[in-house]
N, C-alpha and C positions, 0 to 999 in steps of 0.2 A: 646467462643473464635472465632473471625473472621478468616475465611480461609485466608491462605497466598498464594499469586500469584506471580510467577516470570514473569517479563516482560523483554524480551530481546529487545535491540534497543530502550530503554526508552528515549534516548536523541533525537530521530528523530521525525518527523512531526506526523506520526500516533502513534508512541509509547507514546508520551507525552499525546495525547488525550485519549489513552487507559488507561494510568496510572491515569489520572484525573478522568475518569469515575469510575474506580475501587475504588479509594479512597473515592469518593463521596458516593459510594454504601456500604462503610464500610469494604472493604477488607484491609488486610495488604499487602503491595506491596514491593517486592524486585526488584530493577531495575539493569540490567547489563549495564556497560559502559566499553569501552576498557581501559580507564584510569580514575581513580577517580577524576582527574583534570577536567574532563568533567561534573562532577555531579553538580557543582555549578550553571551552567546556566540552567540546567533542574529543579533544586530545585527552582530557582528564577522564572521560567516560571509557575511552578505548585502552588507555594505558594498563589497567589491571587485567585485561583479557586478551590482548594481542600485541605483537611486536611492532610498536609504533615507530621504530627507527626507519621503517620502510614506508612511512606515511608523510606526505606533505600537503599543504593547503594552497589553493589559489583563489583569488577573488573573481567571481563572475556572477552576473545577475541574469536571470531568464529573460528580462525585458530590455537587455542592453547588449549590443554586439561586442562591446569591449571585453577583452580577457579570454574569450573562448578559443581563439586560435592558439594563444599561449598555453592555455590549459590542456589542449589536445596534443601538444608537442611530445613525441616519444610514446604516445599511447597507442597500443594495438587494439584495445578493447574499451568499450564504454558501457557503464551501467547508468541509465538515466532514471533516477528515482524522483528527483525534485518535481513537486507539483503541489499546489495548495489542496488541503483536505479539510472539509467540514461537512457535517450532516445538516446543521441549521442553515436554512435558506438565507443567502445574503440579500440585501436590499437591491443590489444590482448584480445580475448574473455574470456580467462581464468581469467582475472582480475576481472570479474564479476562471472563467473561460479564457480570457486573454492571456494571462501568464501560462496557463496549461498548454494552449495551442501554439502560441507564438514562441514560447520557451522550448517546446518540443521541436518545432521546426528549426529554431536557432541552434540547438544542440546537435541535431542530426546533420544539418548542413555543414556545421563546423567539423563534425566528425568525418563526413564525406570528403571535405576539402583537405583534411589532414591525413587521409588514407587509412582511417581506422578500418579494421577488418570486420568487426561484429559489434553491434549495439544490442544490449538487452534493455527493454523498456518496461518500467513498472506501470502497468495499466490497472485494470480493476474489473471485477465481475459486473460492476454497474455499467461498463461499456458493452456488456453483452445482454443483460436481462432487464434493465430499467424500463418500467412501463409495460412489461410483458405479463401475461396472466400466469397463474400457478402452472407448473409443468416441469419438464426436464430439458435442460439446454446444454449444448456442447460448444466446442471452441469456434464453431462457425456462426454462432449467434451474435447479432449486433443490436444494440439499443436504437430505437427510432427517435432521433433528435427533433423531429417535427412535432412530437407530442410533448405534453407537459411532464417531463421526467425529472425536473429539478436541475439546478445549476451545476451541482457536483457531477452528476451522471452525464450531463451534457458536455461538461468540460473534459471528462475522461474519454468519452466516446469520440469527440472531435479531435482530441490530442492524439489518440491512437490512430485514427484514420489518417491524420496528417503525417504521422510517422511512416505508415505504409506507403503513402504517396511519395514521400521523399526517396524511399529506396526502391520505388517501382521500376527504375532502370536497371536494377540488378547489380549496381556498382558496390553495394555494401550489404552485409548480412544483418537481418533484424530478427529478434525474437521478442515476443511479448509475454510477460508474466501477468496473469489477471487474478490477483488475490481477492478473497472474500473479505469478511470482517476480520481484521487482524488483531489478535490478542497475544498476550505474553509479556514477560518482564522487559522493561526498558533498560538499556545500558546507561541511561542518563538523560536522554532527550525527553521532552515533555510528552511524547507519545502521539499517536495518531488520535488527535483530540477526542474523537467520539468514543472509541473503545475504552480509552482511559476514563472519560467522564462517566460512561455507563457503569464501568467497574467501580469507580470511586463513589458514585451515587448509591450503588447497591450496598457496598460494605459500610458506607458511612450513614446509612439510614435516610438518605435524602430522596430516595425514590419510594413513594408511598405504596405503589402497586406495580405489577409487572405488565407492560404492554404486550399485546398479542402479536409479537414480532418474532420471526425466525429467519435466520440467515445462514448461508454457507460460511463457515468460520475456518480460521487457520492460525497456527502459531507463527509469530514473527520470525523465529529462528528457522522455521521451515521455509518461509518466504525467502530469507537470505540464502539458504542452501540451494533453493531452486534457481535463484539468479546465478549462482556460481556454476551449477550444472548446465544452465543454458549458455554459458560462455564457451563451453567446450564440447557439448554433445554434437556429434557430426550431423545428425538429422534434425537438429532444432531450428535452424534458420528457416524463416518463412512461416513459422507456426506460432499459434497462441496457446498458452498453457494455463489451465484453470488451477489456481492454488486455493482450493476451498473444499470443505467436506462435501461429499456427494449428496448427503441428505441435509436439509436445512436444520439448524440447531435452534431450538426455541430459547428465548431469554429466560423462560421459566426453568429450563434445565440448568442454565448457568446459575440461576439463583439457588437451585437445589444443591448444586455442587458446593457453592460458597457456604450455605447454611451447614452442610455436612462437614465442612472444614472449620466450623466454629465461629463463623461470622454471624452473630446473633441479630444484627440490625437489618439483615436482608429481608425484604418483605415476602409474604406468602400469598397475598391477595393478587388476583388478576385485575388489571385496569380495564374497565369497559371501553370498547372502541369509541363510543360516543363521547366519553370523557376526554380521550386523547384528541378527538376532532374539535371539541370545544376549546381545549387548551391551545390548539393550533391557531386559533384566531388571534392570540396575543403572544404565543411562545414559538420562536422560530425553530427550536429543536424539535418540539412536538409536531410542527408543520412538516418537518423533514421525515418524520416517522409515518405520517398518514398513508402514503402510497404503499407502505409495507404491511399495514394492518391486515391480519388474517391471510396473507399471501404465503404460499409455500413453493419456493423455487428450488429445484434440485439440479445437480450438475453431472454431466458425463465427463469425468476427469481422468479417464483411463489413459490417455496419452501422456499425462503428467507422470503417472506411475511408469509407463512403458519406456518413454524416451528419456526422462530426467531421473528415473530411479528413485522416485519419492517414497520415503517411509515416514508417514505423518506422526508427529508427536501427539500422544493422547490429549484430547482437549481438556479432560479433567485436570491433568498435570499443568497444562497451559494456564487455566483459570486460577488454580491455587497458587502457582508461582507468581503470577501477575499480581494477585491480591496481596501476597506477602510483601512484594516490593512497594506497593502503594501504601501499605499500612505501617511501614517502618517510621 
């Protein structure tokens, strides 16, 4: 009998890819959606790429206790992907922090009560390096939530810390996957808003100049494969795994790859930092970029290769294939 895995956030960009990989590998998958009305689009996205006869949906909300006990029934493993994601600063930081933190606690407590063996949590590199100066950071780095790191970074940091606290008694195994900026083709979901909006703005000519921003980047399909590896790797529990390029990738390089692939509307000019800072006074997305301007954060991601057997997809391939799906 194939093991049954609960996937939260299955309707999202990463969640759909995780579910597809699980189904292809022969797992039974239970996906949570806030409303069963949302399941049809995910089913349609997964049907061409995975055996969906082993997939079912349950209704469960991160902010509501109802449904989680039923969702966990028969599941030996959980992949907790669901969490709000935006780069633009919300007017109220708790709009991001509350569902991220309370939702993570709710999912892990339900998993523990149901006797789940292992949980793989989708965290982020912003839980490691937000607010830190340029440098190289490894899996032991944590962002300082007492500084002004932004609502999204604060939500991911507090949510991951809450998860480790829940499993502190050793009753359940936990693995954290900390992706960088996630790019790559969507199976049908709207995508992790910001990578999609950056890519769409670049190829659509809506970004007049390139901000001086560089990030650790990763292909969404690699993120999914790393989640699967984390479910079974014997030495993975108790560890955090960086899913991002070791060297920061400049947006300027992304633009060069796209221009080389024939996207003629991609800008060539570099945006002055002062211009982005001025825009930040009235544009929330620009405000979210300001802390990253000119910063270069690298990662020690060796344990991801060694323990999870990561073979990264070339980012040039990632960018071109993502652009192709967006320009259809």
